[in-house]
C-alpha positions as CSV (number, residue, x, y, z in Angstrom):
1,M,100.7,105.6,69.9
2,K,101.0,103.4,66.8
3,S,99.7,100.0,68.2
4,I,96.0,99.4,67.8
5,M,96.2,96.4,70.2
6,S,93.5,93.9,69.3
7,V,91.1,96.1,67.2
8,E,91.0,94.4,63.8
9,R,88.6,96.8,62.2
10,L,85.9,99.4,62.9
11,E,82.7,98.7,61.1
12,I,80.9,102.0,60.7
13,I,77.1,101.5,60.9
14,K,76.0,105.2,60.7
15,Q,77.9,108.4,60.1
16,H,76.0,111.7,60.1
17,P,76.0,115.4,61.3
18,Y,75.4,115.5,65.1
19,R,72.3,117.5,66.0
20,D,71.7,118.4,62.3
21,G,74.9,120.3,62.1
22,E,74.4,122.5,65.2
23,S,77.5,124.6,65.8
24,F,79.2,124.6,69.2
25,G,81.0,127.9,69.9
26,G,84.2,128.4,67.9
27,V,84.6,124.7,67.4
28,G,81.7,124.5,65.0
29,P,79.6,121.4,64.1
30,Y,80.2,117.8,65.2
31,E,79.9,114.5,63.5
32,R,78.4,111.4,65.1
33,I,79.7,107.9,64.2
34,D,78.0,104.7,65.4
35,A,80.0,101.6,64.8
36,V,81.0,98.1,65.9
37,A,84.6,97.4,66.9
38,H,85.9,94.0,66.0
39,Y,88.6,92.6,68.3
40,A,91.0,89.7,68.0
41,V,92.9,89.1,71.3
42,D,96.0,87.0,71.6
43,P,95.4,84.9,74.7
44,T,99.2,84.4,75.1
45,D,100.1,88.1,75.1
46,P,101.5,88.9,78.6
47,R,99.5,92.1,78.7
48,N,96.3,90.0,78.7
49,L,97.1,87.4,81.3
50,G,95.6,89.3,84.2
51,V,92.2,88.9,82.6
52,V,90.5,85.8,84.1
53,D,89.8,82.9,81.6
54,V,91.5,84.6,78.6
55,E,93.1,81.2,78.0
56,N,89.8,79.3,78.5
57,V,87.5,80.8,76.0
58,E,86.4,79.8,72.5
59,R,89.1,80.6,69.8
60,S,89.1,81.1,66.1
61,D,91.2,78.8,63.9
62,D,94.1,81.2,64.1
63,G,94.2,80.9,67.9
64,L,92.9,84.4,68.6
65,V,89.8,85.2,70.7
66,R,87.3,87.3,68.8
67,F,84.5,89.5,70.1
68,D,82.8,92.8,69.2
69,S,81.4,95.9,70.9
70,D,79.2,98.9,70.2
71,I,81.0,102.2,69.6
72,T,79.8,105.8,69.4
73,I,82.1,108.8,68.6
74,L,81.4,112.5,68.5
75,R,84.2,114.4,66.8
76,P,84.6,118.0,65.5
77,V,84.0,118.2,61.8
78,D,86.9,120.7,61.7
79,A,89.6,118.6,63.4
80,D,91.9,121.7,63.7
81,A,89.3,123.4,65.8
82,G,89.4,120.6,68.4
83,C,91.4,120.4,71.6
84,R,93.1,117.2,70.5
85,T,91.9,115.4,73.6
86,A,89.4,112.5,73.7
87,M,87.2,111.5,76.6
88,V,86.1,107.9,76.5
89,E,83.2,107.1,78.8
90,V,82.6,103.6,80.1
91,P,78.8,103.4,79.5
92,N,76.8,102.9,82.7
93,R,74.7,99.7,82.1
94,G,74.9,100.5,78.4
95,R,73.9,104.2,78.7
96,R,75.8,107.2,77.5
97,T,75.7,109.3,80.6
98,A,78.7,111.6,80.3
99,F,76.8,114.7,79.2
100,S,74.4,114.4,82.2
101,I,77.5,114.8,84.4
102,Y,79.7,117.2,82.5
103,N,77.3,119.1,80.2
104,R,74.4,119.3,82.7
105,A,72.2,117.5,80.2
106,P,68.9,115.9,81.3
107,A,69.1,112.4,82.6
108,V,69.5,109.7,80.0
109,L,66.2,108.0,79.0
110,E,65.8,104.4,78.3
111,H,63.9,104.7,75.1
112,T,66.1,107.1,73.1
113,E,69.4,106.8,71.3
114,E,69.7,110.6,71.1
115,I,72.6,112.3,73.0
116,D,71.4,115.6,74.5
117,P,74.4,118.0,74.4
118,G,73.2,119.9,77.5
119,D,75.0,123.2,77.6
120,G,77.6,121.9,75.3
121,L,80.6,122.5,77.6
122,L,82.8,119.7,76.3
123,L,81.8,120.3,72.7
124,R,82.5,124.0,72.9
125,Q,85.9,123.2,74.1
126,G,86.6,120.8,71.2
127,W,86.8,117.5,73.0
128,T,86.3,114.3,71.0
129,V,83.8,112.2,73.1
130,A,83.4,108.4,72.7
131,W,81.7,105.5,74.2
132,C,82.6,101.8,74.1
133,G,80.3,98.9,75.0
134,W,81.9,96.6,77.5
135,Q,79.1,94.8,79.5
136,W,78.2,91.4,78.2
137,D,74.8,91.2,79.9
138,V,73.3,94.5,78.7
139,P,70.2,94.0,76.4
140,R,71.7,95.8,73.4
141,S,69.5,98.4,71.7
142,P,70.0,101.8,70.0
143,A,69.8,103.3,73.5
144,R,72.1,100.8,75.2
145,M,75.6,99.8,74.2
146,G,77.0,96.3,74.8
147,I,79.5,93.7,73.8
148,S,79.3,90.2,72.3
149,V,81.7,87.8,74.0
150,P,82.6,84.1,73.7
151,A,81.8,81.5,76.2
152,V,84.2,79.9,78.7
153,V,85.1,76.3,77.8
154,D,86.7,73.4,79.6
155,A,89.8,71.4,78.7
156,N,87.8,69.4,76.1
157,G,86.4,72.5,74.5
158,D,82.9,72.0,75.9
159,L,80.9,74.8,77.4
160,Q,81.7,75.4,81.0
161,T,79.0,75.2,83.7
162,T,79.7,77.7,86.5
163,E,78.3,78.2,90.0
164,V,76.9,81.7,90.5
165,Q,75.2,83.7,93.2
166,C,72.0,85.7,92.8
167,R,71.2,88.0,95.7
168,L,67.6,89.2,96.2
169,L,66.4,92.0,98.5
170,L,62.8,92.8,97.5
171,H,60.6,95.6,98.5
172,T,57.2,93.9,98.4
173,Q,55.9,90.4,99.1
174,T,56.7,88.5,95.9
175,Q,55.7,85.0,94.8
176,A,58.4,84.6,92.1
177,T,61.2,86.8,90.8
178,D,63.7,86.9,88.0
179,L,67.4,86.0,88.4
180,T,68.9,89.5,88.4
181,D,70.4,91.9,90.9
182,H,67.4,93.6,92.5
183,H,69.4,96.2,94.3
184,V,69.8,98.0,91.0
185,G,66.0,98.1,90.6
186,M,64.6,99.4,87.3
187,L,68.0,100.9,86.3
188,G,69.6,97.5,86.1
189,G,68.0,95.9,83.1
190,H,70.6,93.3,82.6
191,Q,70.0,89.8,81.3
192,T,69.4,87.0,83.7
193,L,71.8,84.0,84.2
194,P,69.4,81.1,83.6
195,T,69.8,77.9,85.5
196,A,71.5,75.1,83.6
197,D,69.1,72.5,85.1
198,L,65.5,73.2,86.3
199,D,65.8,70.2,88.7
200,D,69.2,71.0,90.0
201,Q,69.2,69.5,93.5
202,S,72.6,71.0,94.4
203,A,71.1,74.5,94.1
204,R,70.6,76.3,97.4
205,L,68.4,79.2,98.6
206,T,69.1,80.9,101.9
207,R,67.7,83.8,103.8
208,R,69.4,86.2,106.2
209,D,68.9,89.5,107.9
210,G,71.1,92.2,106.6
211,L,74.4,92.0,104.7
212,W,76.2,89.7,107.2
213,G,73.4,88.0,109.0
214,T,73.7,84.2,109.6
215,P,72.3,82.4,106.5
216,V,69.5,79.9,107.0
217,E,69.0,77.4,104.2
218,I,65.4,77.1,102.8
219,P,64.3,73.5,102.2
220,R,64.8,72.6,98.5
221,D,61.2,71.2,98.2
222,T,59.7,74.6,99.1
223,W,61.2,76.5,96.1
224,R,61.8,75.8,92.4
225,F,63.0,77.5,89.2
226,A,59.6,78.7,88.0
227,N,57.5,81.8,87.3
228,V,53.9,82.5,88.1
229,G,51.5,81.1,85.5
230,D,48.2,82.6,84.4
231,D,46.3,80.6,87.0
232,G,48.7,81.6,89.8
233,A,50.5,78.2,89.8
234,P,54.2,77.8,89.2
235,V,55.4,77.3,85.7
236,P,58.9,75.9,85.1
237,D,61.2,78.7,84.0
238,A,65.0,78.8,83.9
239,D,65.1,82.6,84.5
240,H,62.9,82.8,87.6
241,V,62.7,81.4,91.1
242,W,59.5,80.6,93.0
243,L,59.2,80.3,96.7
244,D,56.3,78.7,98.5
245,G,54.6,81.5,100.6
246,G,56.6,84.1,98.6
247,F,59.7,86.2,99.2
248,E,59.4,88.7,102.1
249,P,60.3,92.3,101.8
250,G,63.5,93.4,103.5
251,V,64.9,89.9,103.8
252,T,68.2,89.1,102.0
253,Y,68.0,85.9,100.0
254,D,70.9,84.2,98.2
255,L,70.4,81.7,95.4
256,I,73.4,79.6,94.6
257,Y,73.0,77.6,91.4
258,N,74.7,76.5,88.2
259,T,74.5,78.3,84.9
260,S,75.7,77.5,81.4
261,P,77.2,78.8,79.2
262,S,79.5,81.1,81.3
263,R,80.2,84.2,79.3
264,W,83.7,85.8,79.4
265,A,83.1,88.9,81.4
266,G,86.8,90.0,81.3
267,A,86.5,90.9,77.6
268,G,85.0,94.2,78.7
269,L,88.2,95.3,80.3
270,L,90.1,94.5,77.1
271,A,87.5,96.3,75.0
272,I,87.9,99.6,76.9
273,R,91.7,99.3,76.8
274,D,92.0,98.4,73.1
275,F,89.4,100.8,71.8
276,G,91.3,103.6,73.7
277,A,94.5,102.5,72.0
278,F,92.8,102.3,68.6
279,L,91.3,105.8,68.9
280,R,94.7,107.3,69.1
281,S,96.3,105.1,66.4
282,D,97.0,105.8,62.8
283,A,94.8,102.9,61.6
284,S,93.2,103.6,58.2
285,D,89.7,102.9,59.5
286,N,90.1,105.1,62.6
287,P,88.0,108.3,62.0
288,C,90.1,110.2,64.5
289,A,93.5,109.2,63.2
290,G,96.0,112.1,63.6
291,Q,93.5,114.2,65.5
292,L,94.3,113.3,69.1
293,D,97.3,113.8,71.4
294,H,95.7,112.9,74.7
295,S,92.9,110.8,76.1
296,I,91.0,110.5,79.4
297,V,88.7,107.7,80.4
298,T,85.8,108.3,82.8
299,G,83.2,106.2,84.5
300,Q,80.6,106.7,87.2
301,S,79.2,104.3,89.8
302,Q,79.3,100.8,88.3
303,C,81.8,102.1,85.7
304,G,83.9,104.0,88.3
305,R,84.3,100.6,90.0
306,F,85.1,99.1,86.6
307,L,87.9,101.6,86.2
308,R,89.3,100.8,89.6
309,H,89.3,97.1,88.6
310,Y,91.0,98.1,85.3
311,L,93.8,99.7,87.3
312,Q,94.1,96.9,89.8
313,V,94.7,94.4,87.0
314,G,97.2,96.8,85.5
315,L,95.6,97.0,82.1
316,N,96.4,100.7,81.1
317,R,99.5,99.5,79.3
318,G,99.9,100.0,75.6
319,A,102.1,97.9,73.3
320,D,105.0,100.2,73.9
321,D,104.4,100.3,77.7
322,S,103.1,103.9,77.5
323,P,99.7,104.7,79.0
324,V,96.7,103.9,76.9
325,Y,94.8,106.6,78.7
326,D,96.8,109.6,80.0
327,G,94.1,110.4,82.7
328,L,91.4,108.5,84.5
329,L,88.4,109.9,86.4
330,S,86.6,107.4,88.6
331,H,83.3,108.8,90.0
332,I,81.2,107.4,92.9
333,A,83.1,104.1,93.0
334,G,84.1,104.3,96.7
335,G,86.8,101.9,97.7
336,R,85.4,98.9,95.8
337,R,85.7,97.2,92.5
338,G,83.1,94.8,91.1
339,E,82.1,91.7,89.2
340,F,84.2,92.4,86.1
341,N,86.9,89.7,86.1
342,H,85.9,86.4,87.5
343,R,84.2,83.3,86.0
344,G,80.4,83.8,86.1
345,A,80.8,87.5,86.8
346,Q,77.6,89.6,86.6
347,P,78.8,93.2,85.9
348,S,75.6,94.8,87.2
349,V,75.8,93.2,90.6
350,Q,76.7,95.8,93.2
351,P,76.4,95.2,96.9
352,T,76.9,91.4,97.0
353,P,80.2,90.6,98.8
354,T,82.3,89.0,96.2
355,F,85.6,89.5,94.3
356,G,85.2,93.3,93.9
357,H,84.8,93.7,97.7
358,R,88.2,92.4,98.5
359,F,91.5,94.0,99.6
360,P,93.3,96.1,98.3
361,F,91.3,99.3,98.5
362,A,94.0,102.1,98.7
363,D,96.3,103.1,95.9
364,E,99.7,102.3,97.5
365,P,100.7,98.9,99.1
366,Q,99.7,98.2,102.7
367,V,99.3,95.0,104.7
368,D,95.9,93.3,104.8
369,P,95.2,92.6,108.5
370,A,93.2,89.6,107.7
371,S,95.5,87.7,105.3
372,G,98.9,89.4,106.0
373,R,99.2,90.0,102.2
374,T,100.8,93.3,101.0
375,D,99.2,94.9,98.0
376,G,97.9,98.2,96.6
377,L,95.3,99.0,94.0
378,L,98.0,100.5,91.7
379,S,100.8,98.0,92.3
380,R,100.4,96.2,89.0
381,Q,99.6,99.4,87.1
382,R,102.8,101.1,88.3
383,Q,104.9,98.5,86.4
384,A,103.9,100.4,83.1
385,G,101.3,102.7,81.7
386,M,100.4,104.7,84.9
387,P,97.8,107.5,84.2
388,K,97.1,110.5,86.3
389,I,94.0,109.7,88.4
390,I,91.1,111.6,90.1
391,Y,88.7,109.8,92.3
392,T,85.5,111.6,93.2
393,N,82.9,110.3,95.7
394,T,79.8,111.5,97.5
395,S,78.8,111.0,101.1
396,S,76.8,107.9,100.1
397,E,80.0,105.9,99.2
398,Y,81.4,106.7,102.6
399,W,78.2,105.8,104.5
400,R,77.9,102.4,102.7
401,G,81.2,101.5,104.4
402,D,83.9,101.5,101.8
403,A,85.0,104.9,100.5
404,S,87.2,105.8,103.4
405,L,89.3,102.6,102.8
406,A,90.7,104.3,99.7
407,H,92.7,106.7,101.8
408,T,93.0,105.1,105.2
409,S,94.8,102.1,106.7
410,A,92.9,98.8,106.4
411,S,94.3,97.8,109.7
412,D,93.4,100.7,112.0
413,G,91.7,103.4,110.0
414,T,94.4,106.0,110.3
415,D,95.1,108.4,107.5
416,I,97.4,107.4,104.7
417,E,98.7,109.9,102.1
418,P,97.6,109.2,98.6
419,P,100.4,109.2,96.0
420,A,101.3,112.4,94.2
421,D,99.8,111.2,90.9
422,T,96.3,110.7,92.3
423,R,93.6,113.0,93.9
424,H,90.7,112.0,96.1
425,Y,87.7,114.3,96.6
426,L,84.5,114.0,98.7
427,W,81.6,116.1,97.5
428,S,80.3,117.0,100.9
429,S,76.7,116.1,102.1
430,T,75.7,114.6,98.7
431,Q,74.1,111.3,97.6
432,H,75.3,108.9,94.9
433,S,73.4,110.6,92.0
434,S,73.2,114.4,91.8
435,G,70.0,115.7,93.4
436,V,67.1,117.7,91.8
437,A,65.2,120.6,93.2
438,L,62.2,118.6,94.4
439,L,61.4,117.4,97.9
440,T,60.2,113.9,97.2
441,S,60.5,110.3,98.3
442,D,59.4,108.8,95.0
443,S,62.3,106.7,93.7
444,V,63.2,105.4,90.2
445,F,64.8,102.4,92.0
446,G,61.4,101.1,93.1
447,T,62.2,101.6,96.7
448,K,60.7,103.8,99.4
449,P,62.9,105.8,101.8
450,G,62.3,107.1,105.3
451,N,63.2,110.7,104.4
452,N,63.0,112.9,101.3
453,F,65.9,112.4,98.9
454,N,69.0,114.6,98.9
455,I,68.5,117.5,96.6
456,I,72.1,118.8,96.2
457,D,73.3,119.1,92.6
458,Y,77.1,118.6,92.6
459,T,77.7,118.5,88.8
460,P,79.5,121.9,88.7
461,L,82.2,120.3,90.8
462,M,82.5,117.4,88.3
463,R,83.0,119.8,85.4
464,A,85.9,121.5,87.2
465,A,87.4,118.2,88.2
466,L,87.5,116.9,84.6
467,L,89.0,120.1,83.2
468,N,91.6,120.1,86.0
469,L,92.5,116.5,85.0
470,R,93.0,117.6,81.4
471,S,95.2,120.4,82.5
472,W,97.2,118.0,84.6
473,V,97.6,115.6,81.6
474,V,98.3,118.2,78.9
475,D,100.1,121.0,80.8
476,D,101.3,119.3,83.9
477,T,99.3,121.8,86.0
478,E,98.5,120.0,89.2
479,P,94.8,119.9,90.4
480,P,93.7,121.1,93.8
481,A,94.8,119.1,96.8
482,N,93.0,116.1,98.2
483,A,89.8,116.9,100.1
484,V,88.6,114.0,102.2
485,P,87.7,113.3,105.8
486,R,90.9,112.9,107.9
487,V,91.4,111.4,111.3
488,D,94.3,113.7,112.2
489,D,92.3,116.9,112.0
490,G,89.1,115.5,113.5
491,T,87.0,115.6,110.3
492,A,86.8,111.8,110.0
493,V,84.6,110.1,112.6
494,P,82.7,106.8,113.1
495,R,79.2,106.8,111.6
496,S,77.6,106.2,115.0
497,K,79.0,109.5,116.2
498,V,77.2,111.4,113.5
499,L,73.9,109.6,114.1
500,D,74.2,110.3,117.8
501,Q,74.8,113.9,117.1
502,L,71.7,114.2,115.0
503,T,69.4,112.5,117.5
504,D,68.4,115.6,119.4
505,T,69.0,118.2,116.8
506,V,67.5,117.2,113.5
507,P,64.1,115.7,112.9
508,V,65.3,112.9,110.6
509,V,64.6,109.2,110.3
510,R,67.9,107.5,111.1
511,P,69.1,103.9,110.4
512,S,70.5,101.7,113.1
513,S,74.3,102.0,113.6
514,D,74.5,98.3,114.1
515,S,72.9,97.6,110.7
516,L,75.1,99.8,108.5
517,F,76.9,98.2,105.6
518,T,80.5,97.1,106.2
519,I,83.3,95.6,104.2
520,R,84.7,92.4,105.7
521,P,87.5,90.1,104.7
522,I,86.0,87.1,102.9
523,D,86.8,83.6,101.7
524,L,85.8,82.7,98.2
525,G,87.1,79.2,98.1
526,P,90.3,77.4,97.1
527,D,90.3,78.6,93.5
528,D,89.7,82.3,94.1
529,D,93.2,83.1,92.8
530,K,92.1,81.8,89.5
531,G,89.0,83.9,89.5
532,V,86.7,80.9,90.3
533,G,84.6,81.5,93.4
534,R,82.7,79.5,96.0
535,F,79.5,81.3,96.9
536,P,78.3,82.9,99.0
537,A,81.5,84.4,100.4
538,T,82.3,83.5,103.9
539,P,83.4,86.3,106.2
540,T,86.8,85.6,107.8
541,G,87.3,88.5,110.2
542,A,86.0,91.7,111.7
543,A,84.9,94.6,109.4
544,Y,87.5,96.8,108.0
545,P,87.6,100.3,109.5
546,C,85.1,102.9,108.3
547,T,84.9,106.6,108.8
548,V,82.7,109.4,107.4
549,S,82.9,113.2,107.5
550,A,82.1,114.9,110.8
551,V,79.1,117.3,110.6
552,D,78.5,120.8,111.8
553,A,75.7,122.0,114.1
554,D,73.3,121.9,111.1
555,G,74.2,118.2,110.4
556,N,76.0,119.1,107.2
557,E,79.4,117.6,106.5
558,I,82.6,119.5,107.3
559,A,85.2,117.6,105.2
560,G,85.5,117.5,101.4
561,V,84.4,120.1,98.9
562,R,81.2,121.9,99.8
563,M,78.8,123.2,97.2
564,P,77.7,126.7,98.0
565,D,74.3,125.5,99.1
566,I,76.0,123.3,101.7
567,S,78.1,126.3,102.9
568,V,75.0,128.5,102.9
569,P,72.4,125.9,103.7
570,L,68.6,125.7,103.7
571,A,68.5,122.2,105.1
572,T,70.5,119.3,106.5
573,H,71.7,117.0,103.7
574,T,73.1,113.5,104.2
575,G,74.5,110.7,102.2
576,W,72.2,108.1,103.8
577,N,68.5,107.4,103.8
578,P,66.9,104.5,105.7
579,R,64.5,102.0,104.2
580,H,60.8,102.9,104.9
581,E,59.1,100.5,107.3
582,S,56.7,99.6,104.6
583,I,59.4,97.8,102.5
584,G,61.0,96.0,105.5
585,A,64.4,96.2,107.1
586,S,63.8,99.8,108.1
587,E,67.0,99.7,110.2
588,Q,69.1,99.5,107.0
589,I,70.0,102.2,104.6
590,L,69.2,102.4,100.9
591,E,72.7,102.3,99.5
592,Y,72.5,104.9,96.8
593,L,70.4,107.5,98.4
594,G,70.7,110.5,100.8
595,S,68.3,112.7,102.7
596,T,67.3,116.3,102.8
597,V,65.6,117.7,105.9
598,P,64.7,121.4,105.4
599,F,65.1,124.0,108.2
600,A,61.9,125.5,109.5
601,T,60.9,128.5,107.4
602,E,60.0,130.7,110.4
603,Q,60.4,128.9,113.7
604,A,61.8,125.5,114.5
605,G,59.5,123.0,116.2
606,D,60.2,120.4,118.9
607,G,63.3,118.2,118.4
608,D,64.8,120.7,116.0
609,T,67.6,122.9,117.3
610,R,68.6,124.3,113.9
611,P,68.0,128.0,113.3
612,S,65.2,128.7,110.9
613,I,65.6,130.1,107.4
614,A,64.2,133.5,108.6
615,D,66.9,133.6,111.3
616,R,69.6,133.1,108.7
617,Y,68.6,135.2,105.7
618,S,66.6,138.3,105.4
619,D,65.2,137.2,102.0
620,K,66.0,135.3,98.9
621,T,68.2,138.1,97.6
622,D,70.3,138.0,100.7
623,Y,70.6,134.2,100.5
624,L,71.7,134.2,96.8
625,A,74.3,137.0,97.5
626,K,75.9,134.7,100.1
627,I,75.8,131.8,97.6
628,R,77.6,133.9,95.1
629,V,80.4,134.7,97.6
630,E,80.9,131.0,98.3
631,A,80.9,130.1,94.6
632,E,83.5,132.7,93.8
633,A,85.7,131.3,96.6
634,L,85.4,127.9,94.9
635,V,86.6,129.5,91.7
636,A,89.6,131.0,93.4
637,S,90.6,127.5,94.6
638,R,90.0,126.0,91.1
639,R,87.3,123.7,92.4
640,L,84.7,125.5,90.2
641,L,84.7,127.0,86.7
642,A,84.3,130.8,86.6
643,D,81.4,130.3,84.2
644,D,79.6,128.1,86.8
645,V,79.2,130.8,89.4
646,H,75.9,131.7,87.8
647,T,75.1,128.0,87.6
648,C,75.5,127.7,91.4
649,V,73.3,130.7,92.0
650,D,70.6,129.2,89.7
651,I,70.9,125.9,91.5
652,A,70.5,127.6,94.9
653,S,67.6,129.7,93.6
654,A,65.7,126.5,92.6
655,R,66.3,125.0,96.0
656,W,65.0,128.1,97.7
657,D,61.8,127.9,95.7
658,A,61.5,124.2,96.5
659,I,61.9,124.6,100.2
660,V,60.7,128.1,101.0
661,S,58.2,129.1,98.3
């Protein structure tokens, strides 16, 4: 690929041996490069026209739109020892998280710029690994990558004032709070969108119960843009909102107000595309020039949804119409997209119904029952630059109401067959983030659940999925078949059926079926086709269908790919966990989190029909032997790497110690 798209130059900030020259298998040492990519986008290029406001942002004198983003590259010092494949990760809220998923490294910490290699899997195989900042509202630091983007302007070249929505769902009684997405909790850390006018009388604050409860407007004279002063009185503050009497826990509040300037969020989509093209170019300032034949882009959670949005806009198209990325792995995105490509978009916003919650959800075209429109997630991308795609999801994305829409009919919930160049996998009985071997309800999200968190660690499945994708791209070796809940074989069922089945069998705190999250068709106003919304969104019809995996007698999911410690269980594991009554709205689930409810060690008590651990296994040795058999079966089906059989045994051993010992 010769075109470098819009990257004018790569400004190298630091270039040094990675991990002081540590050697990774036969590949040897790596080099780390931290840099800034400088972009110059032509707003008239047809490839850019799907990005909202590309024609309405500040331009340089030559008519181009300029911005810059943070870059990190890890490359083999001996290029000939590499596998000539790059993996570009879309950083999750600015964090480089790829090695936590694929190298089993510790979770990324906020205060460090170090990149822990974990067990070095990708490095021992010779991958070039890179990260590109894309999110405009990330507070940039050595630990967090971001992007600097221009502002949106009106026809006169003046800064554009934009209406935005801030959704608040708090967990404690709070007098005042900042203008950020509080569903993300402490992991969000994005900049606020300040009000353009402290005395804006057009601003509105409403309250509702749940996602789709009827909004009730709160009188304007009872709240203001202010924070709590030293004496407890309100102090005017453009980044905070104060409510007389305080915000109640468990209540959903929506603040609709005007902000200025409005930053061009869509630049992040172009940064990921154009850095990917640059990395495989022969540009003189490309440190990887001539070293790469293939590239794969990955992203998890927020960034998995980002990649679905990238595909929906059709951006994986190089200057010669070939794919920018040959493969794409979208992890824990469900069937949604996000706030990545509309005016006033806040990329960290997650559950608020807005542009990223709209049809289409599935890859291929189908008819939207609400609007009558025919569309598919990949309809634009299929015109040019189509990559091979793997989507991986946990039970949590199904239980929040959207993942099944990626492979079922939006009209009636029946199965649809994904296209041959995509794969869809459910990691059975798992939660959004991989679990740890600790029975606890202490959350990094600042929330409190009704049950202990799900402890299943599914990262071995992710490693195999990524390497299967590379084999598909490089050698045309097809990955294992789709593994998702299906209506036609009875493994896909309504969520209420699962909750009813657990009522008399598993001692678990359950949410209310009537309060589970759903995706509904919405109206965002007359200019939504231009990427300009009217908030909050108005529902225009009944919820789209939603199914989840059926469960066995132990309450563990049947469909999808089962880790060995689901096939050989010590507990019931779910993709849902209700809010604790102390934080309000206990009938609702905490969107990211699942539950683990251990079996009795010796004898089950009342309300628990599950056989005890003693009834199932003679001892730990017996248990681990059964785990090994299941792991080897996964290797035979190419859903697990042979080297990870021992990893699965180690994982199961740690869970035995956490539950039994």
